C-alpha angles and dihedrals in degrees: 000000000000090000091049090055091048092053096046089049091053093047093047087086106086095211092050091048091052091046089057091047088050092053094047088059097044096069090201142065120294132202132220088249093053092053091045091052094043094050098033093238134129115272090241090057090047090050091052092051092048092048091051090053091048092049090065092043095250089122135024128202144197137186118244135177114242096209090236096093126247127080118344115255123242111229125201129201139163116289121240090232117113109241111214123181109186131147108232098019116259123186102221091163089061089048089052092050091051091050094046093047090050092051093046092049088061090064122218092345090056093047092049090052089049092052092048090050091050091053091047092054090046089056091047093054091057094042091051090051092049091049091048090056093043090231123167124224093266096084122167120231089253093052091049091053093048091050090049092050094049095044090050090052091050089049087058099246097132088218136193124196136200113191128201102183094178091062093033087236127147121193112190136172129205113209096181126045109204088201097049099116091050093041091061089069099035102025103164095039095050094043091052090048090049090053090050088051089055092046088053089055093049095044092064093052105038133046091224136356145170118220117204121187113219102176140358126213094203103040097030101034091236128151091247146002110254133193142180115217119194107195141184108227 
């Protein structure tokens, strides 16, 4: 509860809140000067905001030499800590562990049920977004991509997309795995469930598709999970 109050106090400053949002979308380290330039504030003010975010473990930083001489730069990035804001506090991560442990203990039957559930929830995320936009079933390719982008953001993936409409190819990266903490204990099972979640998302939007995993942040130690999706419009 004390940590929750500290975080809400830090984020109560609008500039600090938007700085944090900016960093979540950058997918890479930022410097004090970059934040100062992006928000039109003095570097000392930018440094203060970044330090406040680091104090509550929302960011972490390290000093690196630039190779250009002079003082080393301090680089800031998102912390690996899970930020939970609940009143009163509820440990949903513990609930997730209990659910996953239960499914895994049931063997292949439990894993199959977990994968089916993952796909179901992936479908629901897209369906909710379509309903929110009051869209009909005759969606253009551009509309489908926009729905996929927004739904992926809502799901907490911090996604980036590259679209090749001529080849009906979508390359997308996920810079945040919502299941990361659980995946560290049940890597293969959670990663397979995550893929089924993605398949559920695509299945609502496209008549047919082929999903190809290119890299995996948990199993491969990469900065992101990346996929090619070949779709039928």
